[in-house]
N, C-alpha and C positions, 0 to 999 in steps of 0.2 A: 398424311398417313405415312408410316414406313412402307416401303414397297415391301418388304420382306415380312413382314405381319398379316397374317391370313387375319378375317374376323371372322370370330367363333360365336359372339354373344352380339346381339342386337336389341337396343333397347325404344320402343317408340313410343315417345311421352306426348302424351294426350290421344283421344279415342276419336268419336265421329269417323263421320264416311273415311275423313283423309287417313285415321290412324288404322283402322281396320281394313281397309282396301290394301294400304300398305303393307300391313302388317301381312296379311294373307297373300297378296302377290309373293312376298318374300319369302314365305314358307312354300310357294308352290316351284322356285327355283331354286332355294336353298334348304333342301328336307332336313341337313345334318346341321345346321344351325339353329342355336337357341334363340328363339325369339320372344321377346317379353313386352307386352303394351299395358301403360301406364296411366290410369286415367282415375278421374273422381268422381265417383257416383252423387256429389253433391251439387255437382252440375249440371242443369236441366235439358232433356231434349227439347229442341223447339217444337218440331214436330211439323214442321213445314210441309207440303208437297216441293218436290224436285222434279225439275224436267231435266230429259239427258239427249245426248247426241245419238246418231246410228252405229256410235262405235261402241256406245255401252254395254249390250247386250252381247255380241261378241267377245267381250271381256270377262263378262259374268258367266258364259259358258266353255270358252274358249281358252282362255287363261287361269282363272279359277277353278274351273270345273262344277260349277254347280250343277243339281238337278232342276230341270224347268219346272216340273210338275211341281216340285217341294216348292221352289221360289215364289209358281203361281198361288201357290194353295197358303203361303203364310205371309208373304208381302201384297198380293195381290194388287200388280201394278196394272195401269191401263196404256194404250198404244199410242205412241205418238208418230206420226208419218211427216211432222216437220212445224212450222210456225206459221200462223196464219197473221200476217201483218196487217192493221187499221193503221196505215201508217204511209206518211207520204200525200202530195196531192191535197186540194183544199177541198175535195170532195168528200161528205162524211161518209158515202156507202163506198167509197174506194176501198179496197183492200187486196194485197195480193198473197199467194202461197211461197213458202220457199218450202221445196218438199226436199225429202232427202234421196228422193231418185233424181237423176240428172237427164235434161232433156233439150227441147230447142225454144228456148227463150226468145231469140231473134224472131223466128217465125211465128209464134205467137203473136207477138208484138206486131209484128207486120201487118197479118191477117186478120186478127182479133180486135187489135188496139189495146190489148191488155195481156197478161201472160199469165193467166188462170187454168189455160187449156196447154200449156207445155211440157206438163208431164202426167203418167196416170195418178199418182198420189196428189200431185195438186188438185184435179178433178175429184178424186175420192173425198179429198178433205173438205171442196165447195161443198160435195153434196151429203157430207158427216156419212161416210160411210167407210169400210175397213177390207182388208185384202182376203177376204171371204168370200166367194161368189155362189150363190144357185143359181143355175141355167136349167128354168123349165123346172119338169118333174125330178131331175136328179139330185143326188146328195150334192150338198155345198163341198166345194172344192177350195183350197188355201194356197193363195200368192205368196206366203210369207217367207218362201225359199228362194222368191226372184228379187223381190225387192225389199230394201234396207227398212227397217224401224228402229225407233227407239223406244224408251217408257217415260212414263210419270210413274212417280213412286214417292208414298208415304214415308216420311222421312223417319219417323218412329217405329214404322213397322221393318221398314230398312234396317235401319241399325239394331234393331232386335235379333234379326236374322244373321246379320254379319257378326256379333257376339256369338252365337248360338256356333256359327262355322267356324270361327276362330278356335272356340272351345274343342270343337270337335278335331280339331287338326292341330292340337297340341301347342297353341299358342298362349303364353304362359300369362294370365291376370292380373294386375295387381290394382287395388282400389287405394288411391291416394292423391293427393294433393301436391305437387310439386312447389317448393317453397325457394329452393337453391338451387345454383348450377356450380359443380366444381370443376377447376381446369388443372392442369398440369404444369410444369415449367416449359414444356413445349407449344402451351396454350392448347392442347387438345382438350376435350371434356373426360373426366376422368369419372365423374357420378353426377347425378341430381341426386338433392336431399329432400325429402318429403318436409311436411308440418310435423311429424312425430319424431323428426330426427334421425329416420332411416336413410340409409344410404345406399342408391342402385348403381352400380356400375356396370356398364357395358363397353365392349371396343368400339362398338358403332352405337349413334345415336340419330333418331329419325324425327325432328321437330315437326310435330302436327298439334302445337299451341296455339293455332288460330292466329289472329290478326297482331295479339301480342307478342311473336316470335320469340319467346323467350332463348331459344338456344341461338339459332341462327343469327338473328339482328343484334339482341340484348349482349348477349355471350360473346359469341363469335364476330361481332362488328360488320356483318356484312352490309355495305350502304344498303338503303331502301331509294329506287328509281321511280318516281312518280309517274303517273300517265295525265295527272291532272289538266295539262292543256290540250289533252283531247277528249278526256271523259270528264263531264263538268258535275256526274252525279254524286250523293255521296250518303247516301240514307235512303233507308225502304222500312216500309210500314208491309205489312202483311196478314191475312187473316182467311178465313172461312165464310160459305153461304152456298146453301143447298141449289140445285138443280132440277130442272123438268123430266130428267131421266135421260136425258140424252147427254151421253159421254161422248164429247167431241175428239176426235183423231188428230187432233194439234192443241200447241202452246198457243196463246192468243197473245200478240203484244199490242198493245195500241197507245196512242199518243196523248199523254195529259199535257195540262197548262204547263206545268213545271218537270216534266220528265215523260215517264212511261209507264203502262201498268201490264202485268201478267195476268194470264186466266190459265191454271193447270189442272186440267178436268179428272178427278178421280171418280171411283164407281158412284157414290153415296153424295157425293160436294166438288164445289170448284174451290179452288186454291186461288185467292188472288194477291197481287203485292203491287205496290205501288214505288217506282224507284224514283228519286227526286234529288233536287239539288236545294240543300238547307240555305246557301248564299239569295233562292232566288225567293223562298215559302219557308213559312215558318211550321215546324211541326202540325201545330193545330189547324192551320189553313188547308195542310197538306192533308192532313186526315179529314177533314172537312169535305173536300174534294172528291177524294176516296170513297168516301159514303156515300157522297152525289152519285157516285157513278156506279157503285154496287152497292144497293139500298139495302140488302138483307146479310150485310156483312154482321158478325159476330164480333167478340172481343178483339181488337187488334193491336198487335206488337210493334217495335220499333228496333231497328238495328243500325248503328253507323258504319261505313266503311272506307275504305281509302283505295285508290285504285292504281296499281304500279308493281313492280316484281323488285325482288333484291338482285343485287350484282350477280350472287353466286348461287346456285342450286345444292351445291356441295361445298363446304369449307371446312377444311380438317377433316375431324372425324363427325360431321355433321351434316347432316341432307335435310330440307325442310320441304315437306307436302303438304298442299293445300293451301290456305290463307297465311299459312305463316312464311311460304316463300312469296306469292304472288297472288293479285285478285283483279279483276276487271270491273263489272258488274255483273248480275244474272242476265241481260242481254244477251241472247243465244245460247244459252245453256252450257257453258263451256268450264263451269266449276267441276263436276264431276269426270268428264273428258280429261281436263289436265291432271287431276288426281291422279287417274289410270295411268296414263301416259306417263308421267314422272316415276310412279310405283315402277310399271314394266322396264323403261329405261335402265331404272336403278338397279333392281333386280337380275337383270341381262347383263348388266356391267360385273356386278360381283359374280355371276354363275359364271359368265365366259374367262373372268382373270383368276380363278379359284380360291375368291372371296378377298380379292387384294384390291385395293383402288388405287393404282398408279397416277402420278401427277397428269401423265398422258390421256389416263382416261376420266380423270376428274375436269379437265379442261372440255373433255369432249362433251361429257354429260350438260355440262354447265351451259356450253355454245348452243346446245340442241334445245334445254328447256327455254332459254331465253330468245331464240329465234321463235319456237312457238306462242310465247306469250307476246313477243313485239309483234308478230303476226297479228293475233287474235286482236290486239290493240286497233293497229291500220284498218283491221275489217269491220271493226266496230264504229271506226270514225265515218266511215259512209253512212250510216245509219243516222247520224246525228247531223253533219253538213249538209245533206240534201232534202233532209225532213221539212217540208213545207206544208204541213198540215194545219200549224197554228201560229198565229201573230201574238205571241206572249215574248216577254224580256227574255225567258229561258229560252226558246227556241231561235228567236233574233239572235243571240250571244251566241250559239250552237250553227247557227248559219255563217255567222260572220268570224269566229274564231276560232271554231274546231281547227285543231292541226291535225292534218291529211297527209303529213309531208311523205310518210312512208307508201302512200298508195296514189299520190299525185300523178305521176304518170300513167298510171294504169286508167284511172278516170278519164286522163286526156286522149288516152288511145281510145277509148269505148266514145269519146264524143266524135273522134274523129273519122273511127271505122265501124263502132257498133257492137256487137257481140262479141266478148272475149273469148268465149268458148272457141272463137273460130279465129280472131283475130291474131290471138298471141299463141305461143309454143312455149314460153319462156319463163312464165309465171310461177316461181318457188313460193309454195303456201306453207312455208314453215313448219313440214311435219307434218300436217293436218291432212286428214282423208275429207273431213265435212265441208271445209271453206276454200273449195277451189274459185275455179274462172266463173263456173255457171253460177255459184252462189253470188259473185259479184254482178252477174251478168242479172240476176234476179233482184237484188237491192238497186240497181241502176236502171233498169227498164221500169220496176217498180214504183220507183221513188219518182218516176220522169224527169229523170235528170236528161237535160239536151244530148239530143243526138243527131249527126247529120244524114246517119241512115242504121239501118238496124243489125244491117249485116246479113240478112238472111240469105241461105242457100237452097234452100227446098223449095219445089213449086207449092202454089197452092193446094193442088190436087193433093199431091203427096202429105201434106199436112192436114188437108182436112180428111183425108182418110183413115191417117193415125188418130186423130183427134176424137174421131168418131167413134173409134175401137174403144178408147177410152171411156168415153160417155156411156158406150152400151156396158162395158164391164162394170162402172159405177152403178148406172141401172139395177144392175142386178146383184150387186154387192148387198153383206151385211151390214146393218149397222154395229157398232162397236159392242152395244151390251149383248147383240144376238151372236156375235163373233167370239166373245167371251164365252159363253156358255157353251157354244158349239166345240171350241177347241178344249176346253176343261173337259170335256166329254168324252171326247176322242183326242186323248192325249198321243198317239200315234202320228197326229195331223201337228198336233204343238210342239213335238219335238224334230219336226221334217228338216225346219233351218239349220237344226244343230247337228244331226247324223248324216244329212248330205254332203259329201265333200264337194260336190259343186253349187252349194248354195253361196248367197251374198256371202255370208256371215264366214263361210271359210276363205273365201276369196280376198274379203276386208280384213280378217285377222292376218292373211298371209301379208297383204300390202303392208299393215301397221308394224309387223315383225320384221319387215324388208326396210323401212324407216328407221327404225331404231337402229336395226344392224348399220345401215348406212351413217347413222348418227354417232356410233361409235367407233366408225372408220375414220372418218371425216371431222368430227366436231362440230358438223352442222346439221340440221335439221330439215332437210327438202324432200318434197314427194317427187313421184315421175312426174316428170314434164307435162304439160297440158296435151298435146298432140300423142303420147304415149296412153295417157289418161280417155282420150276420147277414143282410141283404138281399141284399147280394152272395154268401153263401152260397147 
């Protein structure tokens, strides 16, 4: 793009979570820019449940400025404190919790032989409790301002809410199906043409066309870089089933014969999915296994996907957000996380440069987003290389062939010294807040990866005292169903994590903004060092 030409009009091509979150983020940062969203009403909403990371709630309320009471009433989310992994190890009863709060995995492994008491949220997850506590005859009180959480959301209700917000914030909505993309002599996109022959021209285009990547890949020619040597899955089945009224406070990830299955708990039902490799099992056999594990499943739908990313996030006057840029797979709930990060980084870049994307800024955002996706790739590789739960052809191939070259040195360091939380201060986490040294510790200890020592530093007495406090809080904590009712009846408590400037949300979003600003300065997406994060914790 010309450095001298300011971007006055932006066209978001495609809807879905990526399109609406991109448009709303741009609107929050560029109040004077004309923003249009083009999507086809003939494309149905899938309506599957989505799990998020703990970066998502602060993004909704701190960046987009959503009203939490309104959001709860219309979207009806449930809380997620982390992921329960029925994963690794050969004992079918073995599980470990990866919670959003960080803790002492080394001490828990050293003194308990497992890591389920390493954090308060892990104990709450084990007991199916939430961050609202009732002590004796006193009214319940909430710990939500102190401890991070994510959401489980129904995609259909969430998109309806985003559409309402976009309408209220002066984002032009155009119902059309894009059939063609036109370019000028300089290679920049000038307009998209819909199936009725109408041209829609903008200064800048956001490609949210999903896996077909109509603008970035097919028009601008950005090369797709595959992650297939690390991530072997390429298919997913999903459906819903009833539950017994217990709204579990976590996403469940369970090893299957040819991949893994998720459970996302909603208020009235569970949303399940089976992520598998079509190279190892037919769709029909995968569905049969899926239904054996979840016998109450209703109709099942199927999607194919490819794991990888494009070489550029921004090329010319096109940026790609969501699946049109990259995708790994549903493990660790990274989809909405990266959409939010891409949208925020692009919006900040445009706002800080007066609506102009210079070559230097373009290079910076490209480097930052590629760093983030590559880091997630290597983080996910640990889940596959060391899962010993099942002896099937798929899992034997994962243990033998999964490319972990980007994380190999960390695994070796863990094997020698134990907990990475203590043993390293130079772990670059790709600009993520959720997946640092503690996350790697959880996966390596949880999957019982061999190590010479745990690296524990606390005495058993100190550890037991803290763990006993966690267990007492969990004993007094409400179930999620009761906690949701209580919080909705007391909106002043529901709002506390947002209005309290010392809450985790405020600190978390401040860290994310710092990461984005650092990325715009340096062209690389790096978090604070783990030593600094330990000190902050």
